[in-house]
Wavefront OBJ file of the C-alpha trace (Angstrom):
o trace
v -4.144 -18.250 35.628
v -2.879 -21.522 37.207
v 1.107 -21.297 38.270
v 3.055 -24.387 38.728
v 4.763 -24.870 42.024
v 8.513 -24.521 42.190
v 10.796 -26.352 44.842
v 14.027 -25.345 45.756
v 16.972 -27.395 44.456
v 18.729 -29.839 46.671
v 22.298 -30.413 47.368
v 24.176 -32.863 49.950
v 25.369 -31.629 53.174
v 24.320 -28.639 55.470
v 25.863 -26.015 57.915
v 27.780 -27.669 60.586
v 25.964 -25.573 62.971
v 22.617 -27.025 62.287
v 21.364 -30.121 64.114
v 21.210 -33.193 62.134
v 17.359 -33.569 62.329
v 16.988 -30.021 60.904
v 19.478 -30.686 58.055
v 17.786 -34.026 57.010
v 14.187 -32.527 56.766
v 15.308 -29.260 55.306
v 17.098 -31.196 52.680
v 14.006 -33.255 51.986
v 11.613 -30.151 51.576
v 14.285 -28.429 49.285
v 13.938 -31.436 46.880
v 12.212 -30.469 43.706
v 12.741 -29.529 40.226
v 14.496 -26.433 38.932
v 12.856 -22.888 38.067
v 10.588 -23.374 35.317
v 9.406 -27.016 35.848
v 6.683 -27.226 38.167
v 4.998 -29.697 40.192
v 1.469 -29.737 41.455
v 0.830 -30.255 45.142
v -2.142 -32.716 46.266
v -4.930 -34.661 44.211
v -6.118 -32.676 41.342
v -9.798 -33.377 42.132
v -12.159 -32.235 44.813
v -10.049 -29.334 46.029
v -9.923 -25.591 45.775
v -7.046 -24.261 44.044
v -5.285 -20.980 45.049
v -2.270 -19.327 43.412
v 0.444 -17.445 45.014
v 3.801 -16.172 43.796
v 6.608 -14.159 45.560
v 9.782 -14.579 47.654
v 12.093 -17.457 47.045
v 13.741 -16.751 50.736
v 10.488 -18.761 52.388
v 9.495 -21.034 49.396
v 10.848 -24.368 51.433
v 8.782 -23.876 54.155
v 5.629 -22.657 52.408
v 6.055 -25.726 50.261
v 6.072 -27.728 53.086
v 3.261 -26.287 54.657
v 1.096 -26.182 51.406
v 1.550 -29.913 50.817
v 0.092 -30.894 54.250
v -3.104 -28.554 53.041
v -3.431 -30.817 50.047
v -5.248 -33.656 52.279
v -7.718 -30.990 53.643
v -9.196 -29.600 50.383
v -7.041 -26.880 49.355
v -4.365 -27.150 46.723
v -1.847 -24.142 46.502
v 0.390 -23.414 43.517
v 3.275 -21.371 44.553
v 5.533 -19.787 42.063
v 8.918 -18.966 43.525
v 9.902 -15.860 41.494
v 11.457 -13.128 43.944
v 9.736 -10.634 46.024
v 9.597 -7.881 43.550
v 7.898 -10.229 40.925
v 5.292 -11.568 43.143
v 4.503 -7.978 44.242
v 3.750 -6.943 40.817
v 1.622 -10.056 40.032
v -0.308 -9.218 43.241
v -0.778 -5.593 42.107
v -2.119 -7.002 38.962
v -4.547 -9.434 40.385
v -3.191 -12.323 38.849
v -2.659 -14.238 41.968
v -4.764 -15.077 45.184
v -1.856 -13.941 47.530
v 1.708 -12.950 47.081
v 4.742 -13.399 49.442
v 7.608 -10.766 50.017
v 10.664 -10.384 52.258
v 10.007 -6.503 52.127
v 6.567 -5.063 53.170
v 4.894 -3.144 50.382
v 5.355 0.459 49.864
v 2.748 2.933 50.509
v 2.719 3.997 46.692
v 2.148 -0.167 45.960
v -0.727 -0.391 48.430
v -2.456 2.784 47.129
v -2.819 0.915 43.898
v -5.157 -1.693 45.428
v -8.325 -0.106 46.423
v -9.572 -3.105 48.196
v -6.707 -2.725 50.916
v -3.643 -4.736 51.840
v -3.049 -7.096 54.719
v 0.707 -7.943 55.229
v 1.118 -10.757 57.535
v 4.674 -11.950 58.983
v 4.570 -15.559 58.492
v 7.997 -16.897 58.882
v 11.668 -15.967 59.646
v 14.900 -16.316 58.799
v 18.650 -15.565 58.237
v 20.668 -14.252 55.303
v 23.791 -16.214 55.227
v 27.182 -14.858 53.511
v 27.905 -18.083 51.663
v 31.054 -18.984 50.159
v 32.806 -21.741 48.052
v 36.595 -22.461 49.430
v 36.995 -25.552 51.389
v 39.570 -25.102 54.354
v 38.704 -21.360 54.837
v 36.815 -20.108 57.754
v 35.990 -16.758 57.276
v 35.352 -14.349 60.028
v 34.540 -11.142 58.782
v 34.347 -7.450 60.320
v 31.736 -5.136 59.061
v 34.355 -3.298 56.971
v 35.469 -6.369 55.376
v 31.752 -7.610 54.489
v 31.361 -4.411 52.619
v 34.778 -4.374 50.731
v 34.138 -7.806 49.486
v 31.023 -6.664 47.795
v 32.450 -3.399 46.707
v 35.061 -5.403 44.979
v 37.677 -3.773 47.057
v 38.986 -6.964 48.765
v 39.358 -9.627 45.822
v 41.217 -12.380 47.067
v 40.606 -14.858 49.933
v 44.316 -14.125 51.383
v 43.324 -10.632 52.219
v 40.889 -12.487 54.543
v 43.380 -14.773 56.322
v 42.813 -17.672 54.091
v 45.176 -19.186 51.332
v 45.589 -17.569 48.313
v 42.264 -17.712 45.988
v 40.618 -15.017 43.850
v 37.169 -14.075 44.959
v 34.166 -14.243 42.658
v 30.953 -12.339 43.773
v 27.704 -13.946 42.882
v 24.477 -11.675 43.697
v 20.659 -11.731 42.860
v 19.866 -10.485 39.336
v 16.173 -10.667 39.932
v 13.791 -8.293 42.144
v 14.431 -9.572 45.306
v 13.395 -9.123 49.117
v 16.707 -11.172 50.213
v 18.670 -8.545 48.240
v 16.844 -5.516 49.685
v 17.325 -7.029 53.408
v 21.051 -7.827 52.648
v 21.769 -4.392 51.127
v 19.719 -2.797 53.862
v 22.471 -4.164 56.235
v 25.425 -3.263 54.083
v 23.948 0.209 53.943
v 23.420 0.386 57.632
v 27.255 -0.328 58.382
v 28.595 1.662 55.739
v 28.441 4.991 54.544
v 30.166 4.190 51.158
v 27.521 1.457 50.388
v 24.608 3.614 51.288
v 25.580 6.481 49.121
v 26.688 3.916 46.203
v 24.785 0.885 45.521
v 22.406 1.778 48.334
v 19.611 -0.485 49.497
v 16.520 -2.087 47.578
v 15.289 -5.241 45.635
v 17.619 -4.103 42.795
v 20.969 -2.185 43.179
v 23.913 -1.911 40.570
v 26.548 -4.073 42.022
v 29.933 -2.881 41.835
v 31.342 -6.365 40.948
v 30.390 -10.047 40.572
v 27.964 -12.084 38.349
v 24.091 -12.429 38.897
v 21.912 -15.389 39.302
v 18.261 -15.799 39.765
v 16.629 -16.726 43.202
v 18.102 -18.085 45.806
v 18.375 -21.329 44.322
v 20.182 -19.861 41.361
v 22.652 -18.136 43.515
v 23.412 -21.172 45.577
v 23.721 -23.332 42.453
v 26.340 -20.965 41.225
v 28.219 -20.972 44.340
v 28.276 -24.811 44.655
v 29.403 -24.921 40.732
v 32.436 -22.495 40.888
v 34.976 -22.431 43.832
v 36.284 -19.327 45.118
v 32.624 -17.555 45.042
v 30.884 -15.623 47.496
v 27.376 -14.492 47.866
v 24.107 -14.427 49.950
v 21.376 -16.737 50.290
v 18.727 -17.755 52.842
v 20.502 -19.918 55.360
v 18.470 -22.882 54.350
v 20.414 -22.915 50.999
v 23.807 -23.231 52.702
v 24.833 -26.941 51.805
v 28.124 -28.663 51.265
v 30.497 -27.455 49.894
v 29.362 -24.081 50.864
v 29.864 -22.465 54.025
v 28.614 -19.476 55.886
v 30.932 -17.172 57.267
v 30.652 -15.495 60.617
v 29.672 -11.860 60.349
v 29.844 -9.028 62.745
v 26.863 -7.729 64.481
v 26.545 -3.996 65.810
v 28.596 -5.303 69.168
v 31.526 -6.553 67.095
v 30.730 -9.929 67.955
v 31.217 -12.465 64.859
v 28.513 -15.028 64.426
v 27.345 -17.556 62.227
v 23.546 -17.939 61.189
v 22.892 -20.650 64.030
v 19.223 -20.998 65.335
v 20.171 -19.510 68.855
v 21.953 -16.581 67.160
v 19.365 -15.969 64.637
v 16.519 -16.065 67.579
v 18.130 -13.433 69.412
v 18.518 -10.744 66.707
v 14.844 -11.475 65.738
v 13.905 -10.601 69.076
v 15.409 -7.088 68.465
v 13.145 -6.428 65.661
v 10.003 -3.914 66.481
v 7.576 -4.678 63.926
v 5.446 -1.750 64.987
v 1.660 -1.607 64.844
v 1.345 -2.477 61.169
v 3.709 -5.363 61.662
v 6.086 -4.284 59.120
v 9.467 -3.286 60.899
v 12.860 -4.338 60.805
v 16.303 -3.808 62.128
v 19.433 -4.101 59.748
v 22.189 -3.881 61.998
v 21.029 -5.509 65.735
v 23.474 -5.532 68.662
v 22.848 -9.054 69.596
v 22.820 -12.165 67.551
v 23.123 -12.756 63.913
v 22.891 -9.282 62.224
v 20.988 -10.123 58.792
v 17.590 -11.555 60.248
v 14.236 -11.044 58.695
v 10.436 -11.524 58.805
v 8.925 -12.657 55.334
v 5.410 -11.341 54.757
v 2.205 -12.952 53.090
v 0.174 -10.371 51.196
v -3.602 -10.598 51.093
v -6.344 -8.467 49.798
v -8.215 -7.025 52.550
v -11.600 -7.440 50.953
v -12.807 -8.455 47.260
v -11.356 -12.261 47.733
v -14.783 -13.798 46.974
v -14.869 -17.588 46.511
v -11.445 -17.714 47.623
v -11.755 -16.215 51.025
v -12.778 -19.535 53.048
v -9.579 -21.315 50.946
v -7.394 -18.745 51.998
v -8.370 -18.528 55.405
v -7.918 -22.359 56.079
v -4.325 -22.208 54.467
v -2.958 -19.446 56.601
v -4.820 -20.477 59.924
v -2.847 -23.745 59.316
v 0.398 -21.944 58.360
v -0.084 -19.690 61.461
v -0.831 -22.704 64.039
v 1.302 -23.977 66.670
v 2.042 -27.149 64.715
v 2.991 -25.496 61.754
v 5.173 -22.891 63.206
v 7.133 -25.915 65.405
v 8.206 -27.127 61.890
v 10.274 -23.973 61.281
v 13.714 -24.813 62.964
v 13.959 -28.359 61.296
v 13.353 -26.696 57.784
v 15.953 -23.890 58.302
v 13.821 -21.116 59.295
v 12.579 -19.429 62.601
v 9.315 -19.953 64.482
v 7.387 -16.626 65.012
v 7.687 -15.025 68.464
v 4.572 -15.954 70.437
v 3.726 -12.214 70.754
v 4.430 -11.687 66.659
v 2.322 -14.855 66.288
v -0.976 -13.553 68.064
v -0.868 -10.478 65.965
v -0.040 -12.259 62.751
v -3.767 -14.267 63.692
v -5.381 -11.130 64.532
v -4.114 -9.433 61.000
v -5.447 -12.731 59.266
v -9.112 -12.545 60.989
v -9.247 -8.524 59.205
v -9.294 -10.457 55.916
v -12.781 -10.402 54.345
v -14.472 -12.059 51.161
l 1 2 3 4 5 6 7 8 9 10 11 12 13 14 15 16 17 18 19 20 21 22 23 24 25 26 27 28 29 30 31 32 33 34 35 36 37 38 39 40 41 42 43 44 45 46 47 48 49 50 51 52 53 54 55 56 57 58 59 60 61 62 63 64 65 66 67 68 69 70 71 72 73 74 75 76 77 78 79 80 81 82 83 84 85 86 87 88 89 90 91 92 93 94 95 96 97 98 99 100 101 102 103 104 105 106 107 108 109 110 111 112 113 114 115 116 117 118 119 120 121 122 123 124 125 126 127 128 129 130 131 132 133 134 135 136 137 138 139 140 141 142 143 144 145 146 147 148 149 150 151 152 153 154 155 156 157 158 159 160 161 162 163 164 165 166 167 168 169 170 171 172 173 174 175 176 177 178 179 180 181 182 183 184 185 186 187 188 189 190 191 192 193 194 195 196 197 198 199 200 201 202 203 204 205 206 207 208 209 210 211 212 213 214 215 216 217 218 219 220 221 222 223 224 225 226 227 228 229 230 231 232 233 234 235 236 237 238 239 240 241 242 243 244 245 246 247 248 249 250 251 252 253 254 255 256 257 258 259 260 261 262 263 264 265 266 267 268 269 270 271 272 273 274 275 276 277 278 279 280 281 282 283 284 285 286 287 288 289 290 291 292 293 294 295 296 297 298 299 300 301 302 303 304 305 306 307 308 309 310 311 312 313 314 315 316 317 318 319 320 321 322 323 324 325 326 327 328 329 330 331 332 333 334 335 336 337 338 339 340 341 342 343 344 345
C-alpha cells in the first residue's frame, strides 16, 4: 500500500538556546500539513517508491533527507504515526521499513523469520515543554515526577506566578513516551511501581494528544500546559524546562548538553542500548532506529540501500544540528553503516 507523507506542523519562534541558523532551517523542515493530509515527495514518474511508517520524534529530519532523494530516483512516503504503530505495520509487512525510538522486543522480532536489522539513524532530546510566559522552570528530579504524577498542580509550587498546571501526554503508542517514562522510572520508585515505563502507560493526570505534533499543538494552544516533546517542536510560545541529570545539574536541551549525554550511552553489540538517567549532560536523550528486514527485500533492496546509505552519509548527518537533532557519533555511524551492509535482497 502507498502511504502519504506527513510533515510536522510549524509554529513561529524557537528555543532561545538554539542558534538562529539551526532554528530557521528546523522551522522550514517542519512546515507541512497536519496529520492525515499527506504530501508526496519528488516527482511521480521514473522513480522507485518506498513506504515507511513510525516514530514522529525523527520525522522532521527523515522528511528532509527523503526529500533530497527524490532527485536521485527514489521516492519515500513516510507516515509519522508513532513508534508503536510503525512496528505493528512493519511486523505485518505493509511497509518497506519502519522507524522507532525504542528497539523492537525479542518477541516482536520472533514474528519475522526473515530477520530484523535495527540501525541507529539519528538522535535527539525529549524536552519538558510548557506554555507559561515569564516562568523559567528549573526542575529537580522529584519535582519533575510530581508534576506528571499530578501532585504538583500549580506553577506557584515551582517558583513561578500562580497558574494551574495542565499536563499533556501522548495518547498513541510512542517511543517518545517510552523514553520519557523510562527516565521517570529511573529517578522515582513511585513512578516505577505506579505508571511504569513503556510506549503506553496509564497517566495519573492530564489530557492526551497524538504524536509529537499533536502534543506541541495542544501545548501551544492552551496556556498553563506542560508536556514532553522532541526538542525540535519547542517553539514560541513554548519553552523548555531545565531538568536535573543524575549529578543534580539542571540543564536545558542545548546541542552541547545533548551531545554530552548521548556520549554516555553504550549501544552494545546489537546497537540497541540506552541510558535513562545519565550523570552528565541533558538527561533525556535517545537514539532513533530504522527497522529493516534482514532478507526478503526483493526489488526494494537497491532503493533501500540507496536511501539509507544517503542518510548515513557525512553530508546528511551534518544536517542534524540545524534541524534540531544530534549527528551520530563517529563510532556509532561506522557501526550503523556496517549494519546496513548486512541487509540482503
